[in-house]
N, C-alpha and C positions, 0 to 999 in steps of 0.2 A: 152534747154525746160525742164525746172523741171515739174515734174507729181506728182499730189496730193496725198497725203495718205489715200490710202483705207481704212475704217470706220472700225473698229474693231469690232465686238460685244462682249457684255459683257459678262462675264461668269458666268455660271449657280449660282455658288454660293455666286452673288453678290447679297446683300440684297436690289439694289435697284431694284424695278418692276412697271410695268408701262403694262397700257392694250393693247393687241393688237385690233384692230379696228376689231368689229365684234365676240370678243369674250364673253362668256355669265360670271355675274357676279360672279355667285353660282362657276363658274372653275376661275375666278382671284382670287377667294377669296380663294378657294381652300374649299367652302363648295355646297350643295346640293348635286340631286343623278349624274349630269356632273362633279363631281369633281373631280379631276384628282384619283388612282388609290396606296393606299400607303400601305407599313407595318408595320405600329404603330398599334399596340396592339387593340387601340379603332379603328382603324377603319378609321381614319381621318387624315386630311394633318397637320402635328405640327404649333403648332402658332409659329409666328420669334421674337425672342430676344430681349427684351426691346433697349437691345444696340446696335441691328441691325437697329431698326428705327430712323435715319438720319434726327433729324427735330429737330424747336425749338417746335415743339407742342407734343415732345414723347410719354409722359400719358396717353391724348387725343386719339391718335391714336391707342393707344395700345388694349384701352377702346373698342373702337368701334371695334377693332378687334374681342375682346374676345367675346362682344356684340351677335355680329353677328355671331358668330360661335354657340354661345348656349343663347339666352337671356335668356333660364328658370334655369342653373347655377351659381346661385348667386352668389354660394360660390366662385367659382373661377371670378368675375366678381369683387369681392370686396375684395376679396386676393393682398397684395402689391407684388405684382412678383421679383421675387430674381431676383436680377444682378450677372452675374459671378465672384467668384469670393467671393464675399457676403454672405452672409447667412440672413433666416427672412426676405428678404424684406430691409434690414436694406441701398441697398441701394437707393433707393427711402424715397426721404425727405415725412415725415406724413402726415403734413400738406398740399403738394402741391396734394397727392395722392387725401386725403381727399376735397379739393377747384374742383378735375378734375369728381368726382366721383360724386359733388352736381350740377357741370352748366352741367351733362349729365341727374341726374335724371330730371333739370327742363326742357328741353330740351327733354325728352318722357314723361312728362308730357303730355305734351300739343298733341301725337297720339299716343295709341287710348284714354284715358281716356277722356280726355277733348273735344275733337275733339265728341265722346258720349253724353255726356252729356250735349252741346251745344243742339241738340235734343231735349232732356228732362226736362234740367234744365232752366227756367223762368227767369223771373219777378214775372208773376200771381203764376207757380208752386211752388215756393221759394223764397219769398219776403225776407228771413234772410236764412243769411249764422250759421251754425244750423249742428252741431253733436248728438242729442236726444233733451235732454235737455240744451244742454251745448251754449249758442251762442256767436258767435266770432264776435270781433268789426273792423272795417276795419279803418286801420290807411291813406288812402288816401282818406279820407272824412275829418281827424281832423284838427280841429281848436285852434289856440294857443288863449290862454285866458287874456295872457298878450299881450302889443305891445311891449313886450321887441324882440327880433333878437337875438335869443341862436340855439344850433345846436341839431336834433332831437340824439334819441337813436333808436337804431334795435326794440322796443318794440313801439314806439312810445309818446314814455315819452318824456314833454321839461326838461333842466334843466335852471333852472330860472324862470320857470313859468307852466301851466295845459294843457297836449292837452287833447283836448273833443272830442271821438272819436264817430261816428256816423254807426250801422249796415248797411248795409245795403245788396244787393240780392243775393242769393248763386252766381250767373254766375258771376255776377261784382265783387265779393271779388277772389273769384278762375283768374279772370283774370289779379286782381291787383295784388295779390299774387305775379302769376307768371312776372306780366313786374315789380312789386319791389327788384324780386331774381332777374333777369334777370339783372337790371344795378345794382344790387349791385357787383354782380359777375362779371361786366365790370367796374367798376368802378375803374377808373387811383388811383385814394385816397386811396380805400381800400385796392385795388388789383393793385400795380403799376406793380408788376411783375407775370407769370407764373411759374418760374425759383425759386419763395422763397417766401413766406407766412409770411410779418413784422409781428409779435407777437402778434404785436395793434388788426391786422384785426383776426386774427384766432378766436377771442370773437362773429365775425358772423354766425360758421356755425352754434352752436346753434340755435338763432334765428330762421335760415338759413330751416334747416332742421323745427324745429317743425310747425314752418308755411304752408310751403308743405306739410308737414302730416295732417296740417286741412283738405288739398283736397280729399286725403284719405277718413277723417273720413266722411267728410260729403256727399260724393259719397256713403259709403260703408254703411250708416243707412239712406239714405233716396230713393238712387239711386243703387242699391244692383243688380241687374241683369244689368246695364251698367257697375260696379265695378268687377264685374266676369267673365263678357267676356272681359275687356280689363285684368285682372289680368290672367288672362288662356290665353291668345295672347302675355304677357309682363312682366309678372310675377314682376311687376314694385313697390308692394308693400312692395312684400318677398326681394328685393333690399333694398330697405327703410330700412325694420323693421332690414336685418342683418346688413345695415352699423350702423344708431344711432346705435343698441346693440352691433357691438363690438368697437365703439370707445365712447360708451358713449354720444351721443350731444344730445341727450333727453333724459329724464328722465324716466325710464318706467310707470308711476304713468300717465303721460300724455299722453301715448297710447296707445288710448281705441277703437280702432280693436282689438278681437282677435287674438292671435299670429299665423299666420300664414306656423310656422314653422311644428317637427314634437309634439314636447308638444304643444297641446294646450289644457291648462288647461279651459279658458273661453270658448271655446266652448262646454264642456259637455253637456248629456241631462239633469242632475239635477241642471246645473247650474242655481243659480234662482237669477241669473241678463238675462233668456232667456223667451222671451214672449212666446206667445201662439201661435205665428204663429213664431215661431223659430228663431228669429233674438233677436240678444244678444244686451241687451240697452249697450250705452257708459259709461265708467272704465274713474274714476281719480283717484279713492281712496281717495277719502276726495281735491283731487289738492293739494298735500303737497308731498314733499322730505321726506325720514323721514333716517336722515344721521344714524342709527343704520344699514337699509338695504343699503344703500349705502357710503360704507366706504371711496369713491374718494372723499368727503364732508371732506374740510376743517370746522371748526366751527371756530375755532381762526381765519381766514382769510376771514370773512363773508361769508362763502359758497362755494370760490373758490376749487379748487381742489388741492392740493395742488404741489409743483413744476409746474403748467401747468398753462399759462395767460386761458388756454379756461373755459369758461362757462357753465358749463353742467345744465346748466339751471334753473328757483327757487322756491320756495315752490306756486307760483301763477304768473296770467300772466294777465297784466293791458288790456288785449286787447279777454280777454274770461272771461263772465259771464253765472251766472244759472239764465238759465230761468223759471223765475217760472209759467209762464203760461204752458207755456208746463207738469213745474213738478202738476201745479194745475188738468190738462188733464187728467192725468196718474193717479190719488186721484180719481175723477171721475169715473173713467174707472174701479176701483177697485169697487168703491161702490155700 
């Protein structure tokens, strides 16, 4: 009669970790006041190495761990992790890392920011999607002016036809933006694999970042208190600002919110764009890209960065127009 071999426990050094029944979530993840003591200088449990995460969603899990450790440490969240034997994040594909960051950004936008906006931003209070004097048009309501069937681009323009876009209320625009971004990021045609990003799909990064940035812009200029509460809880716009600045996903001219970093030039008291109530007016600096300021743009290849398939923005967008009504109100208020 043979006896069953006793089950051996995994060694402590095993990278596989499973929560025990009844264990605290902060103990399992090594965060919070109930976490086990550590000898590290920062007084916290060290993050597991990226190579120790044996999963098909390795980057996603690593980003989740870093955010759970400290959601306000945007530099550590955005920085590409190092791989043993390879320095400066060369072991991680940059496009895959940007893709996972955009996925997480769209996910974290829903709470607390959009959840809070739904209590205040309604069809009555915000009938149009605006950021100051700039009006954003929703591609979800676009109608093709010709009967030809053609594929639409990421900004709603139709090849071989004209896309007629219509404005919608702000909260609908925000929800449509999140839905379309989620659909694109999960599209098997645009992103067939999360382990390798096709070169043609890299062009979607700039459009996704620009559209998600409009959600922050509307909240900042029209729901400032909710924006500040959400930012104090999640530092999400600081993460977005660090991400688009590090990889030049959105030209600086399209970031209408004053910088949340240490050097806040747009937030000075002597800023001519500051209103009497202390709210900065949105700036687009003529909504044009200055190629002298942005050396990564190459005029010979039509504005695309030299040696890269990624589009870092355009001198204008078809879904953003100047609201003459808002400008007229400002002029009348000054007179």
